[in-house]
DOVO-252542 format. One record per residue (C-alpha): residue number from 1; residue in three letters; x, y negated, z negated. Coordinates in steps of 0.02 Angstrom, whole numbers. Layout:
BEGIN
  seq  type      c1      c2      c3
  NUM   ALA       X       Y       Z
...
***
This chain:
BEGIN
  seq  type      c1      c2      c3
    1   MET    4519   -4554   -4626
    2   ILE    4514   -4646   -4792
    3   ARG    4391   -4572   -4916
    4   LEU    4359   -4621   -5097
    5   SER    4235   -4514   -5194
    6   ASN    4166   -4571   -5362
    7   ALA    4325   -4670   -5394
    8   SER    4340   -4750   -5566
    9   LYS    4479   -4853   -5643
   10   SER    4497   -4940   -5812
   11   TYR    4634   -5044   -5892
   12   ARG    4676   -5055   -6075
   13   SER    4626   -5215   -6164
   14   GLY    4683   -5206   -6344
   15   ASN    4604   -5050   -6418
   16   SER    4471   -5033   -6285
   17   ALA    4462   -4987   -6101
   18   LEU    4401   -5116   -5975
   19   PRO    4312   -5031   -5827
   20   VAL    4364   -5109   -5662
   21   LEU    4303   -4983   -5533
   22   LYS    4145   -4885   -5570
   23   SER    4112   -4727   -5468
   24   VAL    4156   -4808   -5301
   25   SER    4131   -4703   -5145
   26   LEU    4198   -4771   -4981
   27   THR    4244   -4703   -4811
   28   ILE    4349   -4795   -4681
   29   LYS    4368   -4712   -4512
   30   PRO    4531   -4710   -4412
   31   GLY    4543   -4866   -4304
   32   GLU    4413   -4962   -4405
   33   PHE    4433   -5145   -4457
   34   VAL    4360   -5172   -4631
   35   ALA    4352   -5327   -4741
   36   ILE    4335   -5311   -4929
   37   MET    4251   -5459   -5013
   38   GLY    4202   -5501   -5190
   39   PRO    4217   -5634   -5324
   40   SER    4368   -5649   -5438
   41   GLY    4370   -5507   -5563
   42   SER    4252   -5399   -5459
   43   GLY    4379   -5258   -5437
   44   LYS    4426   -5289   -5255
   45   SER    4613   -5306   -5291
   46   THR    4611   -5146   -5392
   47   LEU    4519   -5060   -5250
   48   LEU    4653   -5122   -5129
   49   ASN    4792   -5058   -5243
   50   ILE    4708   -4887   -5248
   51   LEU    4688   -4882   -5058
   52   GLY    4870   -4935   -5038
   53   CYS    4933   -4801   -5159
   54   LEU    5002   -4936   -5275
   55   ASP    4892   -4875   -5417
   56   THR    4803   -4714   -5464
   57   LEU    4627   -4668   -5515
   58   ASP    4567   -4619   -5688
   59   SER    4436   -4506   -5609
   60   GLY    4366   -4465   -5439
   61   ALA    4459   -4419   -5280
   62   TYR    4556   -4510   -5144
   63   ASP    4598   -4426   -4979
   64   LEU    4706   -4515   -4850
   65   PHE    4717   -4436   -4676
   66   GLY    4683   -4265   -4749
   67   GLN    4803   -4279   -4895
   68   ALA    4740   -4277   -5075
   69   ILE    4815   -4430   -5159
   70   SER    4739   -4422   -5333
   71   ASN    4866   -4304   -5412
   72   LEU    5027   -4368   -5332
   73   ASP    5169   -4430   -5441
   74   GLU    5263   -4593   -5407
   75   ASP    5382   -4513   -5282
   76   GLY    5237   -4434   -5190
   77   LEU    5144   -4600   -5183
   78   ALA    5300   -4686   -5117
   79   ARG    5316   -4557   -4977
   80   VAL    5134   -4583   -4928
   81   ARG    5156   -4773   -4926
   82   ARG    5309   -4759   -4814
   83   LYS    5222   -4640   -4695
   84   TYR    5048   -4713   -4680
   85   ILE    5036   -4891   -4745
   86   GLY    5101   -5064   -4699
   87   PHE    5069   -5207   -4821
   88   VAL    5041   -5393   -4788
   89   PHE    5028   -5510   -4938
   90   GLN    4964   -5686   -4963
   91   SER    5135   -5746   -5024
   92   PHE    5230   -5664   -4879
   93   ASN    5358   -5584   -4999
   94   LEU    5507   -5622   -4887
   95   ILE    5684   -5630   -4956
   96   PRO    5736   -5813   -4938
   97   ARG    5920   -5784   -4899
   98   TYR    5885   -5656   -4763
   99   THR    5846   -5695   -4582
  100   ALA    5682   -5642   -4503
  101   LEU    5772   -5496   -4422
  102   ARG    5849   -5439   -4586
  103   ASN    5682   -5454   -4678
  104   VAL    5598   -5344   -4549
  105   GLU    5740   -5218   -4556
  106   LEU    5725   -5193   -4745
  107   PRO    5599   -5048   -4747
  108   MET    5714   -4953   -4630
  109   VAL    5863   -4985   -4744
  110   TYR    5768   -4896   -4883
  111   SER    5724   -4753   -4766
  112   ARG    5908   -4741   -4712
  113   THR    5877   -4776   -4528
  114   GLU    6035   -4796   -4424
  115   PRO    6088   -4981   -4414
  116   SER    6082   -4995   -4224
  117   GLN    5907   -4921   -4222
  118   ARG    5853   -5038   -4362
  119   THR    5905   -5190   -4262
  120   ARG    5823   -5131   -4102
  121   ARG    5658   -5090   -4187
  122   ALA    5655   -5250   -4289
  123   LYS    5684   -5356   -4133
  124   HIS    5542   -5266   -4046
  125   ALA    5424   -5292   -4194
  126   LEU    5464   -5479   -4200
  127   GLU    5435   -5492   -4013
  128   LEU    5265   -5409   -4037
  129   VAL    5213   -5547   -4157
  130   GLY    5281   -5686   -4047
  131   LEU    5443   -5722   -4141
  132   GLY    5573   -5653   -4022
  133   ASP    5657   -5823   -4022
  134   ARG    5663   -5837   -4213
  135   LEU    5767   -5684   -4257
  136   GLU    5904   -5778   -4349
  137   HIS    5793   -5902   -4440
  138   THR    5773   -5889   -4628
  139   PRO    5601   -5910   -4709
  140   ALA    5642   -6092   -4753
  141   GLN    5665   -6126   -4567
  142   LEU    5495   -6053   -4523
  143   SER    5318   -6119   -4542
  144   GLY    5194   -6029   -4654
  145   GLY    5113   -5946   -4504
  146   GLN    5281   -5890   -4437
  147   GLN    5327   -5819   -4607
  148   GLN    5166   -5719   -4609
  149   ARG    5205   -5655   -4434
  150   VAL    5374   -5595   -4500
  151   ALA    5282   -5508   -4641
  152   ILE    5165   -5424   -4515
  153   ALA    5315   -5370   -4410
  154   ARG    5391   -5294   -4568
  155   ALA    5227   -5204   -4604
  156   LEU    5230   -5129   -4429
  157   ILE    5410   -5071   -4430
  158   ASN    5378   -4891   -4484
  159   ASN    5227   -4876   -4368
  160   PRO    5098   -4852   -4507
  161   ASN    4922   -4790   -4476
  162   VAL    4847   -4923   -4589
  163   ILE    4884   -5108   -4614
  164   ILE    4825   -5170   -4784
  165   ALA    4818   -5360   -4795
  166   ASP    4786   -5445   -4962
  167   GLU    4720   -5622   -4930
  168   PRO    4836   -5638   -4778
  169   THR    4773   -5813   -4736
  170   GLY    4760   -5878   -4915
  171   SER    4920   -5982   -4905
  172   LEU    4887   -6048   -4730
  173   ASP    4788   -6191   -4654
  174   SER    4629   -6146   -4562
  175   LYS    4702   -6151   -4385
  176   THR    4853   -6044   -4431
  177   GLY    4744   -5925   -4529
  178   HIS    4638   -5890   -4377
  179   GLU    4795   -5863   -4273
  180   ILE    4849   -5729   -4397
  181   MET    4678   -5647   -4388
  182   HIS    4687   -5646   -4198
  183   LEU    4853   -5555   -4216
  184   LEU    4775   -5426   -4332
  185   GLN    4634   -5407   -4206
  186   ARG    4762   -5367   -4071
  187   LEU    4843   -5236   -4183
  188   HIS    4671   -5162   -4215
  189   ALA    4638   -5155   -4028
  190   GLY    4802   -5060   -4013
  191   GLY    4736   -4925   -4129
  192   LYS    4783   -4980   -4304
  193   THR    4664   -4963   -4450
  194   ILE    4652   -5133   -4534
  195   VAL    4591   -5166   -4712
  196   VAL    4585   -5350   -4764
  197   VAL    4541   -5420   -4934
  198   THR    4474   -5597   -4921
  199   HIS    4355   -5716   -5007
  200   GLU    4325   -5816   -4847
  201   ASP    4172   -5776   -4741
  202   ASP    4250   -5839   -4579
  203   ILE    4400   -5723   -4605
  204   ALA    4290   -5574   -4648
  205   ALA    4193   -5606   -4487
  206   TYR    4341   -5537   -4388
  207   ALA    4308   -5364   -4461
  208   GLN    4189   -5233   -4394
  209   ARG    4119   -5201   -4567
  210   ILE    4117   -5290   -4734
  211   VAL    4127   -5197   -4900
  212   ARG    4065   -5303   -5044
  213   VAL    4132   -5272   -5220
  214   LYS    4039   -5335   -5372
  215   ASP    4055   -5282   -5554
  216   GLY    4164   -5135   -5506
  217   LYS    4043   -5064   -5378
  218   ALA    4059   -5067   -5187
  219   THR    3920   -5082   -5059
***
């Protein structure tokens, strides 16, 4: 369960505070597929950063699967991210000199997983996203859609409860974008909670529910 209650966030702009989120309350149930939409500057990226434990609230409360997030320090937030959340970004965020296999292994390197187990799990994750024959390819040897599949495999590697995808199709052509969304749909059918930020109506249509953000408020 993801629950925000009266969540507010501001950023400093010179000598004043710029409100970005204004008393947002939002609940996302386990296994739900939710799209977050809104114009540029509406607060949707800040909302995503809060949900992904990449940023903290000024006021209000955030509970993630029964754990109070609002008062955690940086180490506590990092532990929650590792345990519960997998991230997929528009720009893929792959390391160019690493193979697909090595890129997917990286989160397990940081969690000090045994090397043989890292390799086995990374191969399995790449097979799940249809890249079992691309293990030794670097990002430059992969298409945009294949790179995003590697990024999704990396997001899955620690078996998170939630996949948070920030404009996951924004760098892709329409056909490839829909292929990525079909993949996220399959993950959702397998029990994952999916939260996607998008500005595209046809991408948001894959979700069960759309949350619209405007002027720092969510409906």
